[in-house]
N, C-alpha and C positions, 0 to 999 in steps of 0.2 A: 579681230586685232585684238593683242597681247599687252597689256597696261606694265609696263616696267619701271620698277624702282631703281635709282642709282645711292646705292650709301656710300658717301665718301668721294668727296670730289676736287683730290688732288691732282698732281700731274699726269698719273697712267691714266684719270676720268675720259682723257681729251681721246685718247684710242679708244676706249670701250665706246664713247660715244659715236665712234663712226659706223658702227654697223645699225644703228638705230637711224643714219639719214635714208631717208629716201625708202625707208623698211615699209614694205604693202603687209607685215605680218607683227610688227610692233610697232611702239611707243617709247620714249619716256614720257610716263606719266607725272613723276615726282620723282626730286631729287633732295639728298639729304647731306648735312656735313655741319659739324662742329662748333664752323665757323658760321655764322647766318649771313655774315655780306655776300662771302665764296658762294653757298648753297644760291642765294637769288642771283647772283653773276650765271651761276651755272643754267638755271631755270629760265632764265631770258633767253640766253646763248644757246639752248637748246631745245626750246619751245616749249618745257616741261607744264604741267599746269601750277602743281604746289612743287614747294621750296620749305624744308624742315629743320633746324639745327638738332631736333632729337630724334633718333631713328624709329625709335617705337610709335611716334605719331606715323610714321612714315608705315609702318607694320600694320597697326590699326585702321589703316584706309583701307577699305571693304573693294576699292575699282583697282585696289593694285593686283596681277595673279602673281608678278615676280619680281625678285629683288636680286640686284651685283652686288656686294660686299667688295667694296675695293678700299676699306680699311686696313690701319698695320695688323700684323698676323696673328701678335699677340691678343687682337680684337677680336677675332674671327670665330672662335664657338660659339662667345656669348651671342654673339648678333644671330647668327645661321641658328642655332639652337631656338632662338626665338622665332626666327621666322618661318620655321618650320611649325613651331605653336599656332602663329597664324596662320596656319596653311598655304603658304606662299612658296613658289620652285623658287632653289638659290642657286647661283654662278658665286662663286668665292676665287675672289683670285689669288692666286699659287704665292708662297706654299699656304697649303691648306691650314694651317696651324703650328704650335710650337713643342707639342708631342704625341708620340704614337697613341697614348691613351686618351686624350683629346679630340683625336681621330677617329678612333674607336666610336668615343661618345656622339659624333657627327654622323656617322655613316647609323648607326643606330638609330638615330631620331629620323634621316632621312628613312631610311627601310621603313619604319612606324608612320610616318606620315603620309608616305605614299606618292612622296613629289617628286619631283626632279632636282638631283642634286650633280651640281657638273664644280670640276674646280676648273677655273680659267688658265688654261697653259698657252698661247697663242701661237706655239712653235709648232704645234700638232697640227694646227692649220695653214702657219705661213705657207706658201706654194710650192717654193724648192722644195723646203722637206716631206710634203706631202706627195709631188712629180716623185721623188726618190724613194718613198716607199713604194708607188707603183711601177717601178722599174725594179725594183727587188724583186716583187709578186711577180713580176713576169717574167722571174726567170734571168735578165736582164746579165747579172753577173755569177749567176748562179746560187749556192749555199752562205748569206754572208759570216764570212770567216771572222773579221776584226774590223776595229774603229776607233779613229784619231778626230780629235777636236783638239783647236790652234783656237785660244781667246785672247785676246788683246784690250787690254782698257787704259786712259790717258784721261788728264784734266784739263784735257784742251779739245773742245773743239764738240759738236752736239747742238742740242737746245739747253735754255735757262733753266734750272732746276729750283722752284722755289726754296726759299728758307727756310721753310716749317718741314719740310720733305728731306729736307737735309740733315736736319737735327731728329728725324726720326730714324734717319738710316743709320747715325752714329750710336744713338738707343740700343737700335739692334745690335751694332758689331760689339755696345758693353754687353751685352748678355749674353754672347758667344755665338752668335748668329753671322756669320758670317756674309756679308757684304757678296763679296764674287763665289766662294763656294754654296751658299746655302739659299742666298736672295736671285741671285742670279742664275746658280749654280743650277737650280732650280729647273730652268730651261733648256740646260745641255744634259742632265740627266733623263729629262722628260725624255728629250731624242733622242738621246742611247737605247732607252725603254720601246720608244715605239721603231726606232731602224733596225736592232740590235738583238732587245731582248730583254729579259728581267735578270736583274744581277744576282748572281748568288755569294761574293765576297769582295775586299776592297780591299787596295790599301793609298796611305795618301799621306804625303809632305806638304804641310801647310807653313809659309813663314811669314814674314812682314817685315817691311821697312819703312812704316810711319807707327805702328803699335793701334795704327786702327784698320788697316786694309788687308784683307787675306789676302794678301800675294806678293811674292812668286809662292806657284802651287803647279804640284802633277799628280794627279789621281787616276789609278793605276785597277781597274775591276775585272772579272771573270762571271761571265755569264751561264746562268743556270741550264745543265741538262747539256753542254758538249764542249768543244772546243775555241770558242768563241773569248775573245777577248778585247778591251776599250780601252784608250788613255786618254788623259785632257792635263794639259799646261795652259792653267794663266799667268798670263805676263802683264805687268806694269810697265808702263813705256812714259815717264813723266815730261817727255821733252817731243814729244808726236803726237801732231794732231789729227784725230782722227776723221773723215769726212763721214759726217750721220747727220739726220733730221732729228732724231732721237737722241738717243743716248750717248756720250762717249766712246763706245768698246764696238769691237766686230767682231767676229768666228768664220771659220771654215769646217768644210767637214771633209773626210775622206772614210768613206767605206769600201773594205776591199772584200771581193767574194772569191769561191775558186774559180772563177772564171771570166771576173773585171772587176774594174774599178768603176764607182762614184765620187765625183768631187764638187760639192757645195759649193760655190763660193761668195755665195752671199748672208750677210745675218743684220745682225742691228745695223750698221753701218754700211757701207759700199766704198771703203780698201778697192774689191775688186768690183768694178762698174760690169767687163760684160769676161766671158760668157756665165752665166748663171750656175748651170749645170756642166758638169762634162764627166762623159762613160766612153772607157776605153775596156774592149774584151777583144776576143777575135776578129773582131772587124775594123779594128783599128779605133780612132778616135771618134768621137760624137759630140757636137756641144750643139747645147741648146741656150738661147738667148731671146726668146719672146716669155719666157718666163714668170708672170707679174713677182715682183721682187721688194717690192713694199714692205721694211717692215710692218708698218699698219695693216697690210694684209693680212697679218694671221690672228689680228684681233678682230678685223669683220669677218671672219671665218670663225670663229669663236662664239662669235656672238649669232649667227645665224643655226652655226651648231643648237646653241643654248636655244633658241626659238623653235628652231625642227624637232626637240626634244619634247618639248613639251608639247606640242602639235602631234607627238609617237611616231614622225617621220625619219627618225636619226636616233643612236643611242649616244646616251653624252659622253664626250671624251676631253678629260678623261670624265672617268667615275669616284667619286666617294672612296670605291674600294684601290682603285686604279692608285689615286693619288698619294693614298698611304704609301704605297709600294714604293713610289718616288721619295716619298720625304722619309721612311725608312733607310733607303740608298744614301739621302744625305745625311743622315745620322751617322749612318756607316761610316761616310767620308770623315767627318769629326769625332769619333772615337776612334780611329785610326791612326789619325794625325797624333792626338790627343796621348794616347795609349803607345806610340810607334810601334806598331804592329798591326797584322793581316784581321780585318774584319770580317765575320761571317752576318749576313744581312738577317738571318735566321736567328741570328743569337738575342737578339730584341724580344721576341717572341716565347725564350727558353727560360725555364727558375732557374738555371745554371747556368748564366752565359758563359764562363770559362769554361767549365766543362764542354758545352757544345763545342765550342772552339777547338778544343784541344781532343775532341774524337775527330772534327775534322779533319784536323791536318794532319793526325796521324794514318787517318783512310787516305791520304790525295800523295803519301809522298813517294808513294810507288809511279809516280805521275815524274818525278824529276829526275830525267836521267843524265842529268852534268854534277859535275863535283864527288862523283864517286864511281864505280868499276860499276859495268851495267847487269843490271841483276836478272835473274832466270827466273825462271818455275822451275819449280825442283823436278818435275819430270819432265821439263826438255833437257836436263845433263842427261839423264839416263836412258832416254825413249832407244830401244830397240829397232830401229828402221829396217831392216833387213826382212825381218816376216811381212812385211809391206808390200815387197818388194812386185809382187807379182800383180798386183792391182794397178799399178801404175799407169803404163800403157790405157788400160780400157778408161780410170780415171782422167787422165787427160782429154781422152777422147771425150769425155762428156761434160767437156770442161763449160760451153754453153748452156749447160743447163744451172751452173752456180752465176752467171754471167747478171749484172744489174744494166739494163740499158741506161735508166736514170742518172748511176753515176759517169754512165762510157759518155753523156749527152758531149759535143762537141768535139771529143777527143779521137783525133784521127792517131792511131801506131801501128807500127807491124813489130812482134815479140816472137825473138827465138828461141826455141827452149829444148834442149837437149839432156837425154837422161842418160845418165852412165851405165854400165851394166852393175850389177848388183846381186848378190846369193842367186847365180846363175841364170841371172833374169838377162836377155840381151837387151842393148841401149835401143835408142829411139830416136829421131828428130822431128820436131814439127814447127810450125809457124804459123801463130795465134796474129790473123789479120783485122782488126778494129778498126773500124770509120762510122762516127757517128749515130752510135746507139744500136751499133748489129756488129756481131762476130762471126768469124766463120775459124776453124781449125783446120789447118789440112797435115797431113802426116807426108815423114818420106825424107823430106828435106828441110836444111833452115834457111831461110829465107837470108839472102844474098845482101839485102839492102837495111835487112834490121836495124830499126832505132835502138832497143835492148836484145841482148841474147843471154839467157841464165843457162847453167852447167849442173845440173846436181845429180846424184844417185837415185836410181830406180826407186828406191826404200825411201829415201829421206822425201823426193818430192811427193809419193803416195801420201806419206806422215802429214804431211803440211796439208793435204786436202782432205785427209780425213781427218785434220784437228788433233791429231796427237800432238803436234808439233807446230810451235808458231813461227812466219817465214822472217820476221824481223830475229828471234835468237836465231836461228839457223843461218842466217846473214852475220851476226854480230859474232858468230865462232867460227865466220870464216868456212862455213861447211856450203856453200853456196858459189860460183864463180860467176863473174857475169863482164859483161865489158857492150859498149854502148853509151846509152844515156840514161845513167846511174836513175835520175829522176823521176824515171818514167816506171820505176819499180813500184811507188809510191801508189799513183794513179791506178797500176796493173793490182794490188793489194786490195783498194776498196771496191774496183770493176768484178774482179770474182773472189771476192769476198775472202780472202786468202787470210 
């Protein structure tokens, strides 16, 4: 039996305590709150043995194996460091702390202590989000490409929030930590990291209607190492009553992949009762209604993960290192809004942030194809295609060698390809038949019912297959003629690595 101490007995502690109810592996042995009366009330309510008003006394209790730190996040570092010094396993409420340097010190202390360090992020254990993650990993929507998050909050609805908690929240806002984009936003940024991947750069617009709440706001970001983008908008609806047993807000998620879409309809509240998750792909719509979706389930799952991590059965989620990345994302959002520019997350670890940002922006300029004439590689402008014409027919016959079955999964298409005479080389007609990961090349005639038909000189097509010219450069210069469903050309390019 793992004995746990709860440090901080405010509103959120109600949800953390649920994970220990009827838990055969762990129990709440002691509680602590600076308000001694509240601590004693929680002790009785949760069946704990001891109540403290000073967390140091709790940490000195040798019977306690682990602690959950649920205090305001400006106090996290001090308590966490002392907990590791007392040889306790630690789970700390999100956000983990108030600066990256502070996060680094906490991570280092955890490594030295060799104790479990987990930042409690209930959304990563929330069943609908976990289910969506499994759908993505199963390939249900192909490669994830984009994500949209819709968040709405209101002063009407939800549970009672004690006055002392409201005072703490206002104090956070006064220090520049947004109640929506930083405090609650941690849920959204962690979910984005979990489902779409780590962010590379971010652009944020954060406004206010009352000088306290950082809302309305719109945040956009690009993920590392690919063409994956996300967007989140925060809206304050002062006259909307939000159905919720918890805080008066709710959110929805939509993840679009290369061959499908996942919609998560449930979050903090239940504006949408059912379905919990919807999946759309080539099979049509599938709706899932039997997934546990009460917001408290995420807290229960997070507690179980903490205990399982101590037992060595699971890895903690989030680890300190992972939580630092989420914190960095949140700080990048705030910096982007304050400086009115795009911010790279790596700026925070660079000795000259402005220089890093300038270099990255210069390197990524070639990705922009709007607002100016298309740019070509110099060699694309001066390629002589005639010398390659004699190789064209053989290269087309060997197209199957370039075929990528993984990229073609779920794609069924018939493509016609006509090679036009060039440099004394006769023309030719081919059909490419692609069906769910398999390909066949036929020579002799163009398919009569082709989804897409391409016409190019023999030398030009050979130059493309040999990597001497990019196919998009040839298309933009009108050197390839085509008819049919032109959108198939994008899939053709990926499947045959053109």
